[in-house]
N, C-alpha and C positions, 0 to 999 in steps of 0.2 A: 723928603722924610727922613729923619733919623730915626734907625731904630734901636730903645730899649730893650734888652733880654733877662725873663727872669726863668729862675727857676723856682719855688717855691716851696716844694717838695724832695729833693735831691738828696737828701738823705736816713740814714736811721739811729745818730749818735742818738746818746744822753745820757747829758752833763756825769760827772761822777755825784754832783749833791742828791741827782734823782735818782742814779741807781737803782737803790735799796723802792722805786714805787713796781717798776720794771724785772721785781727778781724774777718772776714767771709771765717775763713778756713775749719771749725771743721769740716763739713763734712767731705772732703778730707783730712783731721788730723788721720780720725778716720778710714778710707778708707781703700786698698790692694796700695793707692798712698805714703800718711802717713808710712807709717810702716808695713812689714812682719809679718801678725796676727801670733805666735806660733812661733813666729823661737828664741828670745827671751828664752821664755823657753824652748825650745826644745837642746838649745847651750848650755846652764846650764845646763841641765840629762846630756851633755858630756863632761862639763870641765874638767871631773874627767880627766880623760883619754888623757892630753890634756899636754904638758912639757912649756905649754903658751897660754894665753885666752886674746880676746882681742872681746869689744864690745862698741856698738857706739846705745844708745838713742834716739839719735837729729832725728827730722824728715830728711828724703829724699828727704827734700819739701822745708830744711831753703837748704841746700847743700848736692850731693850727692858722700858721699864716697866713691862709683864702681862704676867709674865714669873717664875717664881724662882730666884734668884740662883744654884741647883743646875742649870740646863737647860740643857743646850750653846746650841742658838736664845737666848739670852738676847745673844746676839753674831751679827753677818751676814759673812759673809766679809770686807767691808772688815774687820773689826778684830777678829776671832777671833785674832788673829794679832799681838798686843800683848801684849807683856812683858808682868807679873805687876803690876812699878810700873806698868806704863800699863792697864790692867784696873782693879785697885783704883781709880787716881785717877778712869777710868770712872762707876765703880760710885759711889764719895763727893761728887762735884760732881754728877751728875743722877739715879742713882738711887735709893739713898738719902733726898737732902732732898725729892724727891719724893712720894714714897712716903709719910714719914714727916710730914709736916703733912697727906695726909689723911686717916694715920691720927691724928696728936692731935686734931684736929679731930672726929674717930667719937668717938673715944673721952673727951672731957671730953662733949662733949651726951649721953652715953652714961652719961657720971658726974652730969649734972645731972634722970637719970631721964628723957628721953626715949629716942623711937621712932626707931633713924633706916631710912631707905630712904637706899641710897649707889647711882644710877644711873650707870652708864660708857656714856656714849656713845661707839658704833663705830658703823661701817660696813663693808661686805663688798665683793666683786670679782662682779658679775653672771652672771661662767663660772670655774671654777675645773677647772684639769686639763680644759679644752676638754667642759666639763660646765657649761648651767646651770644656776648658782640657785632652788630654788623658793623664792623667798618675796618677800616685800616687804620684811620685816620681822620681825626675830628676837627672843622674847622669851627669855636663857638663863638660867638658877634651876636651885636646887638642888630636883629633886620631896620629898627630906626635909623643909623647911624647910615648916612650913604658914602663914605670914609671906607669901617670898618666890611659893607658888605661889598665894592668895590674891589678893592685887596683880596676879602675871599675868595671872589672866584674868576679872579687875575691866578691866582696863588693856588685852588686848584686848577688850572688849564696849562701853571708850569709844573707842577705834579706830576698830572696826565701822561704832560710832552716826556719828560725824565721817564716814568714807571709809570705805563699804558692799565698796569694789569689792579693798579692798588685803587682800593673800594677808598675814598676821597666824603665823608658826608659832613653838612654843612650842623652845626648847634646839636648836636649827637655825639657821644653820650649822652651828653646833660646840656643843658641849654644856655646861651650864650650871656643871660640877661638874672641866671642865677645871683644867688648873695656871690661874690670871688671879690677880691684885690682889684680886679680891670672893670668892677662892676663898679667899688668905690670910687677911684682914678674917673670914670667917667661924669661922676659928680663932680665928682672937684675940679676937672678939664674938661667941660662941655665944646669948649671947644682946641684946633689943635691936638687933639689927642684921639688914636685912633687902640684898641684896646681888644686885644684879639689872645684868646688860648690857645693853641694848640697842642690836640691830646691822640698820641700812636699807641697803638695797641701793646701792651707786651708782649707779644706771642713775635715780634721782633728786638723783642730784648734778653741774652742768654748771658750768667752772669753780672749783671749790670751792664753789659754795653751793648749799644740797638746795633742793629744789623749795620756791615759796611755798606753795603751799596743804597741802604736807605737813606741811611745820616746823610751821600754825596747827594742822593736825590733830593733833600731838602733844601741840603746848602746851596743844591744851582737853584733852586724852582725860584730862591725867598730872596737870593742876588738878582736875578734876572726883574724882578718885582722889586727891587726899592731904585735899582736901576730908572726902571722903566713907569713907579709909579707916578700915574698925570689924573686917577677917578678924581669926584667934584671932593669938593670940597663938605665937610659936616652941617 
C-alpha cells in the first residue's frame, strides 16, 4: 500500500493581490476558521512515510480546497461577493492546481497497479457552538468501503497501543461521506483507492505545533499499519 499524504488547511496566508479583502480579518485568519492549527506540523512529521505529499498554506477563507465547486461554502464572507471573473481566477489559480496534482499522482500510482491510501491531515476546534468535542482523534472514512473500514480499525488499535489514554472515534466530528476531497476521489477512483481523513483535536496544538508525543504516536501507528496492512479489497 502506497501512502499519499495531503494537508488542505495547512496555513492562513493571503496572496498580496487579495489582502485588501482581508483588511479586518486578522482574528478570523488566526482562528480555526483560517487554518487547521497544528495540522501542517503533523503533516510534515508524517511526510517521510508517504510516496507523494502535497500541502496548502493559503487560508481556507480565500477558497476552500476541501469542498466541491457546487457548494456555497467554497468561499467565505470575505470572497463570496467577488465577480464571476475574479471567482474563476481564484479557482483557476489555487483550487484546480492543488487538486489536479494530487489526483494526477494517485492516478499514476493506480495505473502502476498500486493500492493507494490517501491520508488527509486535519485538526478540529475543541469547542464548537459552545459544546466540547468528545474526542482526541477522529478517523473519517466511508463505512461501505471495506478497505477503509479495516484500515481505520487497525490504525485505532495501533494508536491505542502507542497512547492508551487517547479517545479515538470513527467518523467524528464529521462524517467520512460528507462532501470533501476524499469523497470526490473515491468516485474518481472506485478501485485501489482508500481515502481517510485524520482529524486531531486542536487542544494538542500550541503555537501551531502539535504535541511531540502525540506526533510520535501517530507516526509509529501509521508506519506499522502501512507495513502490515493486508485487509480486504474494496
